[in-house]
Residue, then its C-alpha position, 0 to 999 in steps of 0.5 A: m257753587n256752578d263749575v265755570v267751563l272755560s273755553p280756549s281763547p282765539l289766540a290759544l287755538t290759533l297757536k295750537n293749529r299753527k304748532s299741529h300744522h308745522s308738525q305735520t309738515n316736517g313730518s311730510a318733509r321727512r318722509n319725502a326725504a326718506a322716500m326720495p329715489k335712490k336713482a337721484a342720489l346716484t345721479n348726484a353722486k361722484a363716479s365711484f372710480l374717482t373716489w379710489t386712492a392707492d390705499d383702495l387698490l392695494h387693499v383690493a390686490r391683498f384681500h381681493w386677489l382672486p378677482c384680480i387673478f380672473a381679471a389677469g385671466l380674462l386679458f390673457f385669454m383675450a389675447v389668446e382667442y384673438t390671435l390664434f389660428m382658427v381650426p378648418s372645418s375640414s379638421p378634426p377639433f383640438d382638444l388639449g385633454f386628448v393631447l394629455t392623455r396620448p399615452l394612455h390612448r396608445l396604451l388602451s388601443s393596444s390592449p383591448h383587454l384592459n379597456t374592457l376592464f377600465a370600462a367595467l370599473n367605470t360602469v360599476f362606478v356609474g351604478m354606484q352613483t344611481a344607487y346612492i342617488l336613489w337611496t337618498w330619495l327612497i330610503e332616507g326620504r331626501p328627494r333633492a339629489t334625485i330631482s337634481a338628476l332629473f332636471m340635469f339629464t333632461c337638459r343634457g338630453i335637449l342639448g346633447y340633441s341640439t347640437q350632436l357633436p362628431l364622435p371624436q377621432g380614435f374613439l375607443g368603445s367597449g360593450v361593457d361601457f355605460p350605457v351597456g351595449n356599444v349603444s349611441f350616446f350624447l357627447f355634451y355634456s358628461g352624464h357621468v361626471a354630472g351624476s358623480v358631482i350631484a352625489s358628492l354635493d349631497m354626501r357633503r350636505m350630510e358630512r359624509w366627508e370620506l365618501a365624498w372625497t372618494f367619489d371625487a377621487l373616482n371621478v377624476l379618474q373617470a374624467v381621464r379615462l373618458l379622455g383617453t378612450r376619446g369618449h368624451y371631448t374635455i368641454d363635455l367633461a368640464v360642463g358636466v361639472g358645472a351642470g352638477i353644481l348648477f342643477d343641485s342648486h335649482a333642485g335645493k331652490y325647488e325643494r324650498s319653494k314647495r315648503k314655502a307653499k305647503l306652509a303657506d297653504d296649511g298655515v303651519t309652521t313647519t313641514t317635512t320633505k315628504e309633506a312637501l314632496f306629496m302634497 
């Protein structure tokens, strides 16, 4: 008996095509809805602050107290800034750090030998920073701290030359202070402080906690001494701390970018710091 091949009826084909078209239409609608720009959704939304409740404000005050303190600080210093008397161009800059270290300044002014001793100890500390940063690269093969220091001192040179601040009145120099020999130097910003911060951050990454805390304590003493000798303005020291943190972060991003580029070029899954640095 011959096999009979039955072809689908026109009605079955019509229903099948309509079902397929309906599925495609629904799929397209869902895709279009998913691809709707967020901008349109935000335009139709209610302003965020209109949805706030008293419980929300209490939650912010309880769990986000630090930004609340910063908000209060913003209002306070706006009031201070807009009501204080500007320092005349004929007067020396006002520096709160100089005010707080007047007793130390008088002591060092009356005792040059003590000033020289403190300067020598500070130079030793700068040598410790330099030795540690170079050690991490040359001995341990970790260049991040060295790259950070190079970034930091280059930026310091650009800014220091761009705005050359006047030497503070009452400056107490010393031939053994770094840079040794009573040579000129940039006031903004403090390389002493920034270098110590870079070294301390690296110590924390390596969990050398005692050494990091030691460097932090010596950095504080260094800052007090620089204020007492009028070797730096307060803003130089504060920006030095920020510069150390900033350029350490940039050096880390630089290292990661070089590692990713090395992996992409070689098609491998792992690479060492040395391979990324000397590729």
